[in-house]
N, C-alpha and C positions, 0 to 999 in steps of 0.2 A: 388507346394511346398505343401507340407501337412502340419495341424495344428502343427503334434510333429515336425516336420524338422525346423517350425519356433521356435519353443518353444527351438529347441537346439540353434539356431544361437540366438537368444536372451541372453540364458546364456553366450554364447561365448565373443559375440561384447557387450562392454560396452557403446555405443554408441546407439543401438537399446535396451537395459536394461533398459538404463535411459530415452531413449524414452517414452516407453512402460510403464514403471513406474510412470514418470510424467504423461501420459495421464490417467492413471487410475486414480491416485490420484487426478488430474484435473476433471475427471467425476465424482468422487464420490463428492469431495467438490460441484461441481456444482450442483449437486441432492440434496443433503443434504442442501445447502445453498438457493436455488431456491423453495423447497419442504417445509422446517423446518424452517431454520434460515430466512430469510428474510420476510415469511410472521409473524413472530413471532415477530419480530420490536426489541425486545429488546436490539439483539448484536449493529445494523446498528444507534439507538436510543443512546445507551451508547458513539460509537464511536463519534457522532455527538456533543453529549454533551460534552465530552471531548477534542473536537476542538475547542468547541466554548468557553471554559472557559481557556484553552490552548490560544489560539488566541486572545481572548481579553485580561488575564492578559498581554501579551507579547506588545500588543497597548499599551495598560495603561502604561506600563514601558517606552515606547518608546516616552510619552506622548500624544497621542491620546485619545481625549473623547469619547468614546462608545455612538453609539446611545441607548436612553432608551429600554429597551423590554418593549413592550405592556401588559398592566392591565393583558389580559388572556393568557400570556404565558407558561402555561403548556406545552405544544409541540412545542418549540420555536428552529426553526432552522435556523435563522437568527441571523447574526452579519454585524457590521458599523458602521463607525467611524462618527463625526460630520463632517456636510460639505460635507459627501458624500451621497450613497443608502445605505441600507442593501441588505447584499449578504443572499443568500439563499443557506444552503448546502444539497446539495440532498445523498440520500442513495449510487449515484454511485461516487459521491465525499468524501466520508469518509475513504475510505483506505480499507476497509475489505476486500475488494478481491483481492488488489493489496497485503497486508497481506499474504493473503493464495496463491497464484501465487508464492513470494518469499519462504514462508516457503515448499513448495512441490517442487521447484525445489534444493533447497540445500536439503529437504528429499533424493529424489529421485537421486542426485549426489553423486558419491562418496567421502568416507571421513569417517572419525573417529567420531564415535556416540560422544564422550565426548566433539567434537569441535563444533558439530551440536548445541548440549544443550545447550549452549552459544552464539554461532552467530546467532543463529535464532530469539531468543529474543530481541539481540541488534540489529538486523537488522531492526524487527519489530518497536522499538523504533526510529531508525534512519527514517525509513521511515513515521513515524506518525511526528516525528520532522521536517523533510522537507513539508509535506503536511501541520502541523501549518505554517510553512512560508512562505507557499504559499497564504495561506489564508489570514494570514497578511498582503502580497503584494499587495492581491486582493483589500483587503480594503482601502488600500491607494492610489492604483492606482485608486479606482472608486470614491475617493475625489478628485482626481487630475483632471479625464476627464473619464467620465461615456464610452465614446467611445471605449477607450482601454481595457473595460475588458472581451469582447467575444474574441480577440485575443489573451490577454495573458491567457486568462483562456485556452481556444483550444489549441494553440499551444505552447506558451513558458513554462508553466508550466507542460503540458505533458514533452516536453523535457528534463526539470529540473527534475521533478521527476522520469522519469523513466530511467533517466542518472542515478540517484543515486541508483535505483535497479539494474542496469547494472553494477556501480561500485561495488557493493555487490556482486555482481554476481562473476566478474572478482578477486576480492579480495579471494572469495571464492574457485574459481578454483585454481587459484596461489599457494595460503598461503595453507590452510587447507584441501583439496581434494588431494588423492592418488590414481593415473589411472595407475602406473606404479608399479616398483621396487620403494623403495626409497631412495634415494642416500646418499650417505656416509657422 
């Protein structure tokens, strides 16, 4: 199969078009992130700072006392509650890459631009809130039993966070995307 015939198939087949578009957008994001954004550090830093502020605020609303920040806390990446341990929030846990994958999938999938313009930001907020709840729950879990941290971090919350992303994707596909003729 020639390159030209491959392009013709991609134009006609919406699944192939979606996969190619998503793959190209992801490749562009990956290169941009790895070569520019991540070494620069400001985006990950801002995401982590916002997660610490939102998680800390919610923990305090729930009645938990936060472990005080160290005196040299200019680049703090930790949060914890009294009676527990500090949790370190690394770049892979800040949600930035998940935001990108979600936005890429919605962008690549067919649907009206007017819906994408509000659905993507709303989805990013939902993912951020779930990530905030994940950090809150992990802080509470660590204050109860540190041994439960790894399992919940590595398994439970992956299922929860990615489950929410899958749910958002299903909502997009079923409610807003148009892949065929509009129904009366």
